[in-house]
C-alpha positions, 0 to 999 in steps of 0.5 A, spaced: 277 505 535 273 506 541 274 512 546 279 510 552 276 517 555 272 516 562 265 517 561 262 522 564 257 520 570 252 525 570 251 532 567 257 538 568 255 542 572 257 548 575 259 550 583 259 558 586 266 560 589 268 566 593 273 569 590 278 575 593 282 579 594 284 580 601 293 584 603 295 580 610 296 585 615 302 590 616 308 585 620 304 579 619 309 572 617 301 568 615 296 568 611 288 567 614 282 564 614 277 568 609 272 565 614 274 564 622 280 568 621 285 563 623 290 561 620 290 557 614 294 550 613 299 552 606 301 548 602 305 548 595 303 543 590 306 543 586 315 546 587 314 550 579 308 554 582 310 558 587 305 563 587 300 559 588 298 555 594 293 550 597 290 553 603 287 549 609 285 551 615 284 546 621 279 551 625 273 550 620 275 546 614 275 550 609 279 551 603 283 555 598 286 556 594 291 563 594 294 566 587 300 570 588 298 578 586 304 582 589 310 580 592 312 577 599 305 574 600 302 582 600 296 581 596 293 574 594 287 572 589 283 568 594 278 563 591 274 559 597 273 551 595 266 549 596 265 544 602 264 538 600 256 538 603 255 544 597 257 538 592 254 532 594 247 536 594 248 540 587 251 532 585 243 529 588 240 536 584 243 532 578 242 526 578 234 525 578 235 530 571 240 525 569 236 519 570 229 522 568 233 521 561 235 516 562 228 514 562 225 518 555 
């Protein structure tokens, strides 16, 4: 029976993520970008997970995944997502490996 699972075009790879915790400043009402300190645009992709947000920065284009660690976002875990340049660079590194394997 044929499989309907997608077949990866290149081998899997791991991209590095910067992970840190941040604390909201006293009386702060916004979460700021860890790179440039501008307020993040916050998106709640899953309405059932209000303690998990995606943050995007208009100023430096950074994307982060945020997880609430303390109520009212007083402390949060921030996972910085790689930008498209990092992803493309890693993909280019992987493609020659898969081409060499195909030739063997």
